[in-house]
C-alpha positions as CSV (number, residue, x, y, z in Angstrom):
1,X,-87.9,86.6,-8.9
2,X,-84.2,86.6,-8.2
3,X,-81.6,89.2,-7.5
4,X,-78.5,88.9,-9.7
5,X,-75.5,90.7,-8.2
6,X,-72.6,91.5,-10.5
7,X,-69.2,91.8,-8.9
8,X,-65.7,92.4,-10.2
9,X,-62.8,94.8,-10.3
10,X,-63.4,98.4,-11.3
11,X,-63.4,98.9,-15.1
12,X,-63.5,95.1,-15.7
13,X,-66.5,95.3,-18.0
14,X,-69.3,94.8,-15.5
15,X,-71.6,97.4,-17.0
16,X,-71.2,95.8,-20.5
17,X,-72.0,92.4,-19.1
18,X,-74.9,93.8,-17.1
19,X,-76.4,95.2,-20.3
20,X,-75.9,91.9,-22.1
21,X,-77.6,90.1,-19.2
22,X,-80.4,92.5,-19.2
23,X,-81.1,92.1,-22.9
24,X,-80.9,88.3,-22.5
25,X,-83.3,88.2,-19.6
26,X,-85.7,90.5,-21.5
27,X,-85.7,88.0,-24.4
28,X,-86.2,85.0,-22.1
29,X,-89.0,86.8,-20.2
30,X,-90.8,87.7,-23.4
31,X,-90.4,84.2,-24.8
32,X,-91.7,82.5,-21.6
33,X,-94.6,84.8,-20.9
34,X,-98.0,83.1,-21.0
35,X,-99.1,84.9,-24.2
36,X,-95.9,84.1,-26.0
37,X,-96.5,80.4,-25.2
38,X,-100.0,80.6,-26.8
39,X,-98.5,81.3,-30.2
40,X,-98.9,84.1,-32.7
41,X,-102.5,83.4,-33.8
42,X,-104.7,86.2,-35.1
43,X,-106.9,86.1,-32.0
44,X,-104.0,87.3,-29.9
45,X,-104.2,91.1,-29.8
46,X,-102.0,92.0,-26.9
47,X,-98.3,92.3,-27.5
48,X,-95.9,90.3,-25.3
49,X,-94.0,93.6,-24.7
50,X,-97.0,94.9,-22.7
51,X,-96.1,94.9,-19.0
52,X,-99.4,93.2,-18.0
53,X,-98.7,90.4,-20.5
54,X,-95.2,89.5,-19.2
55,X,-94.7,86.8,-16.6
56,X,-91.9,88.8,-14.9
57,X,-90.8,92.4,-14.6
58,X,-87.1,93.2,-15.2
59,X,-85.0,95.9,-13.5
60,X,-81.4,97.1,-14.0
61,X,-80.0,99.1,-11.0
62,X,-76.6,100.7,-11.1
63,X,-74.6,103.7,-9.8
64,X,-75.4,105.4,-13.1
65,X,-79.1,104.7,-12.9
66,X,-79.1,106.3,-9.4
67,X,-76.8,109.1,-10.4
68,X,-74.1,108.1,-7.9
69,X,-70.7,109.5,-8.7
70,X,-67.7,107.2,-8.6
71,X,-66.0,109.8,-6.5
72,X,-68.0,108.6,-3.5
73,X,-65.7,105.6,-3.3
74,X,-62.5,107.7,-3.3
75,X,-60.8,107.5,0.1
76,X,-57.5,109.0,-1.1
77,X,-58.5,112.5,0.0
78,X,-59.6,111.4,3.5
79,X,-57.5,111.2,6.6
80,X,-56.4,107.6,7.5
81,X,-58.5,107.6,10.7
82,X,-61.7,108.5,9.0
83,X,-61.5,106.1,6.0
84,X,-63.4,103.3,7.6
85,X,-66.3,105.7,8.2
86,X,-66.6,107.1,4.7
87,X,-70.0,108.7,4.9
88,X,-70.4,109.2,1.1
89,X,-69.8,105.6,0.3
90,X,-72.2,104.4,3.0
91,X,-74.9,106.8,1.7
92,X,-74.4,105.4,-1.8
93,X,-74.8,101.9,-0.6
94,X,-78.0,102.9,1.3
95,X,-79.4,104.4,-1.9
96,X,-78.6,101.2,-3.8
97,X,-80.1,99.1,-1.0
98,X,-83.3,101.1,-1.0
99,X,-83.6,100.9,-4.7
100,X,-83.2,97.1,-4.7
101,X,-85.6,96.7,-1.8
102,X,-88.3,98.7,-3.5
103,X,-88.5,96.4,-6.5
104,X,-87.8,93.0,-5.1
105,X,-90.8,90.7,-5.2
106,X,-91.8,87.3,-6.5
107,X,-92.6,88.9,-9.9
108,X,-89.5,91.1,-10.3
109,X,-86.1,90.1,-11.6
110,X,-83.3,92.6,-10.5
111,X,-79.9,92.9,-12.1
112,X,-77.6,94.9,-9.8
113,X,-74.6,96.3,-11.6
114,X,-71.9,97.7,-9.5
115,X,-68.6,97.0,-7.7
116,X,-70.3,95.0,-4.9
117,X,-66.8,94.3,-3.6
118,X,-67.5,93.9,0.1
119,X,-68.5,90.4,1.2
120,X,-70.7,91.8,4.0
121,X,-72.6,93.9,1.5
122,X,-73.3,90.9,-0.7
123,X,-74.4,89.0,2.4
124,X,-76.8,91.8,3.2
125,X,-78.3,91.8,-0.3
126,X,-78.6,88.0,-0.3
127,X,-80.5,88.1,3.1
128,X,-82.8,90.7,1.7
129,X,-83.6,88.5,-1.3
130,X,-84.2,85.6,1.1
131,X,-86.6,87.6,3.2
132,X,-88.7,88.1,0.0
133,X,-88.5,84.3,-0.7
134,X,-86.7,84.9,-3.9
135,X,-83.3,83.5,-4.9
136,X,-80.1,85.4,-5.4
137,X,-77.0,84.7,-7.5
138,X,-73.6,86.3,-8.1
139,X,-72.1,86.9,-11.5
140,X,-68.4,87.6,-11.2
141,X,-66.7,89.4,-14.1
142,X,-63.2,88.0,-14.4
143,X,-60.5,90.4,-15.6
144,X,-56.8,90.7,-14.8
145,X,-55.6,93.6,-12.8
146,X,-53.4,94.8,-15.7
147,X,-56.3,94.6,-18.2
148,X,-58.6,96.5,-15.8
149,X,-55.9,99.1,-15.2
150,X,-55.4,99.6,-18.9
151,X,-59.1,100.1,-19.4
152,X,-59.2,102.8,-16.7
153,X,-56.2,104.6,-18.1
154,X,-57.7,104.6,-21.6
155,X,-60.9,106.1,-20.2
156,X,-58.9,108.7,-18.3
157,X,-57.1,109.7,-21.5
158,X,-60.4,109.7,-23.5
159,X,-62.1,111.8,-20.9
160,X,-59.3,114.4,-20.5
161,X,-61.1,116.9,-22.7
162,X,-64.6,116.2,-21.4
163,X,-66.5,117.9,-18.6
164,X,-67.2,116.2,-15.2
165,X,-70.6,114.7,-16.2
166,X,-69.1,113.0,-19.3
167,X,-66.0,111.9,-17.5
168,X,-67.8,110.0,-14.8
169,X,-67.0,106.6,-16.3
170,X,-63.3,106.7,-15.3
171,X,-61.9,106.4,-11.8
172,X,-59.1,108.5,-10.5
173,X,-55.8,106.5,-10.3
174,X,-55.7,106.6,-6.5
175,X,-59.4,105.7,-6.2
176,X,-59.0,102.8,-8.7
177,X,-55.9,101.4,-6.8
178,X,-57.7,101.6,-3.5
179,X,-60.8,99.8,-4.8
180,X,-58.7,97.0,-6.2
181,X,-56.9,96.7,-2.9
182,X,-60.2,96.4,-1.0
183,X,-61.9,94.0,-3.4
184,X,-63.1,90.8,-1.8
185,X,-63.6,88.1,-4.3
186,X,-66.9,86.1,-4.2
187,X,-66.5,82.6,-2.6
188,X,-68.8,79.9,-3.9
189,X,-68.4,78.1,-0.5
190,X,-70.4,80.8,1.3
191,X,-74.2,80.9,1.0
192,X,-74.5,84.5,0.0
193,X,-72.1,84.1,-2.9
194,X,-73.8,80.9,-4.1
195,X,-74.7,80.1,-6.8
196,X,-71.7,81.8,-8.4
197,X,-71.3,82.2,-12.1
198,X,-68.3,83.7,-13.9
199,X,-67.6,85.4,-17.2
200,X,-64.1,86.6,-18.3
201,X,-63.1,89.6,-20.3
202,X,-62.4,87.5,-23.3
203,X,-65.5,85.3,-23.3
204,X,-67.2,85.3,-26.7
205,X,-70.9,85.5,-27.4
206,X,-71.5,81.8,-27.4
207,X,-69.8,81.3,-24.0
208,X,-71.6,84.4,-22.6
209,X,-75.0,83.0,-23.6
210,X,-74.1,79.5,-22.2
211,X,-73.4,81.1,-18.8
212,X,-76.6,83.2,-19.0
213,X,-78.5,80.0,-19.7
214,X,-77.1,78.3,-16.6
215,X,-77.8,81.4,-14.5
216,X,-81.4,81.4,-15.7
217,X,-81.9,77.7,-14.9
218,X,-80.5,78.2,-11.4
219,X,-82.6,81.2,-10.3
220,X,-85.6,81.3,-12.6
221,X,-85.9,77.8,-14.1
222,X,-88.6,75.3,-13.2
223,X,-86.1,73.2,-11.1
224,X,-84.8,76.0,-8.9
225,X,-84.8,75.5,-5.2
226,X,-87.5,76.9,-2.9
227,X,-86.3,79.8,-0.9
228,X,-87.3,80.1,2.7
229,X,-87.0,83.4,4.7
230,X,-84.6,83.6,7.7
231,X,-86.2,82.2,10.8
232,X,-84.5,84.3,13.4
233,X,-87.8,85.7,14.8
234,X,-90.3,83.7,16.7
235,X,-94.1,83.5,17.1
236,X,-95.3,84.8,20.4
237,X,-97.7,82.5,22.2
238,X,-98.4,80.8,25.6
239,X,-95.6,79.3,27.5
240,X,-96.0,77.8,31.0
241,X,-92.4,78.6,32.0
242,X,-92.8,82.4,32.1
243,X,-93.8,85.4,30.1
244,X,-92.4,86.5,26.7
245,X,-89.4,88.6,27.6
246,X,-88.5,86.5,30.6
247,X,-88.3,83.3,28.5
248,X,-86.4,85.1,25.7
249,X,-83.8,86.4,28.2
250,X,-83.5,83.1,30.0
251,X,-83.0,80.8,27.0
252,X,-80.5,83.0,25.3
253,X,-78.5,83.6,28.5
254,X,-78.4,79.8,29.0
255,X,-77.1,79.2,25.5
256,X,-74.4,81.9,25.9
257,X,-73.2,80.2,29.1
258,X,-73.1,76.8,27.4
259,X,-71.0,78.1,24.6
260,X,-68.5,79.7,27.0
261,X,-68.3,76.6,29.1
262,X,-67.8,74.4,26.0
263,X,-64.8,76.5,24.9
264,X,-63.0,75.8,28.1
265,X,-62.8,72.1,27.1
266,X,-59.8,70.9,25.0
267,X,-60.1,72.2,21.4
268,X,-63.5,73.7,22.3
269,X,-62.8,77.0,20.6
270,X,-62.5,75.4,17.1
271,X,-65.3,73.0,17.0
272,X,-69.0,72.6,17.6
273,X,-71.1,73.2,20.6
274,X,-74.1,70.9,21.0
275,X,-77.0,72.4,23.0
276,X,-80.1,70.5,24.1
277,X,-83.1,71.6,22.1
278,X,-85.4,71.5,25.1
279,X,-83.4,73.8,27.4
280,X,-84.7,75.1,30.7
281,X,-88.3,75.4,29.5
282,X,-88.8,71.8,28.5
283,X,-87.2,68.4,28.8
284,X,-88.1,67.4,25.3
285,X,-85.3,66.5,23.0
286,X,-87.4,66.0,19.9
287,X,-85.2,66.5,16.8
288,X,-81.9,66.0,18.5
289,X,-79.4,68.6,19.9
290,X,-78.8,72.0,18.3
291,X,-75.4,72.6,16.9
292,X,-73.6,76.0,17.0
293,X,-70.6,76.0,14.7
294,X,-67.8,78.1,16.2
295,X,-65.4,80.1,14.0
296,X,-61.7,79.2,14.1
297,X,-61.1,81.4,17.1
298,X,-62.3,81.7,20.7
299,X,-65.6,83.6,20.9
300,X,-65.6,85.9,24.0
301,X,-68.3,86.9,26.3
302,X,-68.5,90.4,24.9
303,X,-69.1,89.2,21.3
304,X,-71.7,86.6,22.5
305,X,-73.6,89.2,24.5
306,X,-73.5,91.6,21.6
307,X,-75.1,89.0,19.4
308,X,-77.6,88.1,22.1
309,X,-78.7,91.7,22.4
310,X,-79.1,92.0,18.7
311,X,-81.2,88.8,18.6
312,X,-83.4,90.0,21.5
313,X,-83.8,93.3,19.7
314,X,-85.2,91.6,16.7
315,X,-87.7,89.6,18.8
316,X,-88.6,91.9,21.6
317,X,-90.7,94.2,19.4
318,X,-92.3,91.4,17.4
319,X,-90.5,92.2,14.2
320,X,-91.3,89.7,11.5
321,X,-93.5,87.6,13.7
322,X,-95.9,87.0,10.7
323,X,-93.2,85.1,8.9
324,X,-92.3,82.6,11.6
325,X,-94.8,79.8,12.4
326,X,-95.3,77.8,15.6
327,X,-95.8,78.7,19.2
328,X,-93.4,80.7,21.4
329,X,-91.6,78.1,23.5
330,X,-88.1,77.8,25.0
331,X,-87.2,75.2,22.3
332,X,-88.3,77.5,19.5
333,X,-86.2,80.3,21.0
334,X,-83.1,78.2,21.2
335,X,-83.5,76.9,17.7
336,X,-83.8,80.4,16.3
337,X,-80.9,81.7,18.4
338,X,-78.7,78.9,17.2
339,X,-79.4,79.7,13.6
340,X,-78.8,83.3,14.2
341,X,-75.4,82.6,15.8
342,X,-74.4,80.3,13.0
343,X,-75.2,83.0,10.4
344,X,-73.3,85.6,12.4
345,X,-70.2,83.5,12.9
346,X,-70.1,82.6,9.2
347,X,-70.5,86.2,8.1
348,X,-67.9,87.6,10.6
349,X,-65.5,84.8,9.8
């Protein structure tokens, strides 16, 4: 079942919406469980609230549920040259990532409440859901900066006389300002932020339920799209053109060279590079050429070699081979590497 990622400004009402969504999903899961559909006859002895009787399992994960202090996001006390390597924030994201990964499965529906303000972080979560063959969606909580700031100031005043544990809901002023500055809004044009749903601070109960209904249909309804895992790893097999590592190195090197050569052509750095699918290991062109979509800037040798090494690292040890069908051939390597480059360029762009 899907991963639903909440995103929004700090103190914009995300936790309130997350609880509303959790209650809504619990209601839908109970109503659509097999025993609920059988009716309420006297022969039915097991309650639909029993975990074994439910069609799906529901989880709500947040900083509060993992006892993560909001101070971990505070960069105001750090020297400028160390802010990008904020260890406490990275440790917090690692804890959240681990908690999500532990419960993701075809039978589990996960609501992730949190800032989720970095697009690369949302991309990582969406990829993890895709690897489990389960959909993901983003629910953005819309709130003006002035309203969110007023909410935080009210909480700071309310928490003035409380101890540290009770005052954890508010952000320090410097921390709040920094998080607003760093917030990267979800973009429905990117795969990892799609489908994107939105609720505003002022939306009433009817509008909230309407958005929740659409979200359910998109990620858990009967008409939802089938999710396929990333195919960046390949099945090892027999190939007449050379052994495993040799073919892997040869085909990726050839593709890097073709991309560099294509960028030397007029307007080559802002378009597409078409690469023969057969490559050096085969003359077959079945399925047409592969297309690598370049970002709006020139991609240098150093960046391409870094991506090539990362791709080879994924495939050298046989990681994920069970999820990729087919035999190991030069054409299969090129197809996988082209998809890997397209994902990397879109994420880095």
